[in-house]
N, C-alpha and C positions, 0 to 999 in steps of 0.2 A: 523432513528434508532439512538438511543442514545448510545454512547460508555461509558462504565463505567470503574471502576478500574480493571476489569478482563482482559482488553485488552491493549496491549502495541503497540505503533507505531514502526514498524521495517523498514519502507521505505517511502520516499516521493520523488516524481519526476514527470516527464512528463508521459502522458498516455501510450506511447509505452513501456517505461522501467517498469512502474508499471504493465503493463499486462504481461511482461516477468517474473517479480517477482511472480505475482499471479499464473501464469501457473506452474512455478517450485514448488511453495508451494503446489498447488493442486495435483501435481504428487505424492507427498509423503503423501497425505492425510490431509494436513493442510487446514482448512477452514478459510481463511483470510477474513477480512472485508475491503472494499474499501470505502474511503471517498473522494468524488470529490468536492472540494471547488468551482470550476468554475461552475459546474452544479447546485450545491445548490444555488449559488448566482443568476444564470440565472433564476431558477425557482421562486426565491423570488423577481425577478425584479431588481436585482442589477447587474451592470457590474463587471466583474472580470479582474484584471490586468494580471492574470496568466491563460491562456487558457490551459485546459487539465492537470492541476496539480492535482495529486492524492496522497493520503496517504494510506498506507496499515497497518492494525492492525492485530495482532494475539492474541489469548488467552494466559494468563500467562503459562498455562499448555503446550502449544506448542512452547513457546519462545525459549527454549534451542535447539529445533530441527530447528526452523526457522532462527535463527541468522547465522549459517554457510552458509545456502543457500543464504541469502541476501548478505552476505559478498562476496561470490564467484561471484555473479552477479555484484556487485559494482566493484570488481577488473577486471572483464571481460570488463566492460564498460570503464574503465580507460586505458585499454591496447591499 
């Protein structure tokens, strides 16, 4: 799936944290897109130095709603 200008990256991190972000976004009805660099590389036959690294994108229309959710999770992870 190609990401275009309608989607903005709101989070990048390991699989577990990315899934936490994804779950919270889905709870409020935000349909985020997950890009998994390590899986894409593996499928293409390349090794990845970062295993389980994922990026989460949301549409521009949902960005204002998504940012506070992502920021809350980031602050919880740092606590």
